[in-house]
N, C-alpha and C positions, 0 to 999 in steps of 0.2 A: 729723104726728101720730105719737106714740110710745106704746109700751106702758108702763103703770104697773105695774112688776114687784112692788112692795110689795103693791099691791092684788091683783094676780093670784095671788101666793103665799098670800094670805089666803083664797082661795076654798076652802071646805071640800069641795065636790063635785069630786072629782078629774077626772072627765071634762070638766066645764066648764072647769076650770083648764087642762087639756091643750088643749082646743079654742082657748081664747083665747091661750095661750102660743105655739101653732104657727100661728095665723091670719096670713094675709098681709093687712095692713091696706089695701093698695092695691086689692085685688080687690073685686068687687061684694059678695060675702058679707062681706068685711072691713068695708066701709063700712056695711053694715047692722048689724053687731055694734057698731061705734063709736057709731052712733045709738042702738041699744037699750041698751047698757051703757057709757055715757060714763065711769063711775067707774073703769074698767079701762084708760083711755087718757089721755094727757097731751099738752099742747102742747110740753112740754120733754122732752128725753131724760134718762131716769133710769137709773142703774145698778142692778143686782140688788137683792135676791137673786133668783136665777133658780131655777125649780123643778128639783130634782135629776133628774127624769125627762127634762127638756129637755137638761140638761148631758150625761147619759148617751147620749141619742140623738145629739147632736152629736159626741160622742167616738166612738161606734160608726161613724157615717158617715165620720168622718175617719180611721178605722183605728187609733185610739189604744187602744181597749180590748183587742184580742187580745194585746197585749204583756204584759198583767198576768195573773197566774196565777188569780185568782178575783174574784168580784164585789165582795167586801168590800175587797180591796186596791184595786180599781178605784175604788170609791166614795171611799176614803180619799185616794188620789192626786188624784182630781178635786176633792175638797173643798179640798185644800191649794192646788191650782193653778187654782181656778175663775175667778179674775180673768183668766187668760190665754186662756180659751176664749171666743171671741166669739159671742154669740147674736144673730143679726140680728133686727130688728123685722119 
């Protein structure tokens, strides 16, 4: 089971989008979400778009953001290179 990133990015409620984007599908809670919201999951692996907040979190955890001078520069750099940041399902 994989995340349907196109559908997830279309969620208007940001907290719900964040919850599903960061959800571990293999966990008990993840399995319950898959059952309750099947439209946000897929049998095939789909590439982005990924939520910008998830990209920023991944970059912060990897230590990439402190090298940039400000948030806008960070967002611009991440936007250009977002295909190189791997977001796990």
